[in-house]
N, C-alpha and C positions, 0 to 999 in steps of 0.2 A: 504495499500500501505505499502510494507516495506521501510524502510529508506535506501537509497542508499548513499555508501562512495564516496569521490571524484572520485577515479579511476575509479568506475563504470561511473560516469556521464562524464568524459572526454573520456574515452573507445578509446584510440589511437591516439586522435586528437593532433596535434602539434601546439605549440603557435608560432606566429611571433615574433620576438625580435628585437627592435631597440636601438639605442643610444639616450641618451636625446639630443645631438646635433644635430639629423637629423632633416632635413626639413619637414614639415608638407605635402608638394608634396609627398616628396620621401615615407613616411609612408602611405599615401593615395594610392599612386600607388601600393606599395606591398600588401596592403590590397585588392583592386581592383583584382590584378593578382591573390592572393591566395584563394579570395572569403572568406575572414574573415571580422568579424567586430570590430576588436580590435587588436592592437599591445602591448606586453609588453615591457616596458621600463627598460631596464637593463643598470646600471651605475657602471662599473668595475664587472661585475658579481653579483651584488646586485639589486634587485627588487627596483626600484626607483618610477615607476607608471605603468599607463596604458593610453592609447590612444584609445578612442572609436568612434565609429560613432556621439555619442552623444556630443561628446568634438568638434568634426568637426563643429556640426550645432550650438552649443550655444557658445563656445568659438573663434572658428576660423571664422565662415559666420556672425554671429551675433556680433562679435567684429570687423569685417571689415579687418582682417589680411591678408595679401600677403602669401598665401601658400608656395611661392617660398622662401619667407625670413623668414617666422615664424617658430621657432624650437620647437620641441616636450616639451623641458623642460617648455615652457612658457605657454603651452596648456594642458598638460597631468593632469590625475587626480592622484595627487602624494600620496604616501604613502597608496595606497589601502588596506583594508581589507584583511587579507591572514588567510586561514584555512588550517590544515595539511591535510595528504591523509588520515589519519584514521576517519575525522571528517564527519559527513553527509553533504550532499550538501546543506540542508536546514540550516545549520549554516552559511553560506556564505551570506545568506540574512539578518542577525540578527545583 
């Protein structure tokens, strides 16, 4: 199987973007409405983190947090690994 680069994998999909001060409830509602499993967290147009379904279960639910008051900055995965568009998709898992 040939290696595919990031644009081949993304294939026109758009990311959801939230501010780090958005509530978990707001981000989760957006994820539900758009059928996405994650939102990118942008702080002044700089990638600050990502908030995923896994973060919901392991950090919010298991942590007993109130989704109406907990903010993404508290529960996001900060500083996620980044790969450029010319890299293979496999490099994102290493």
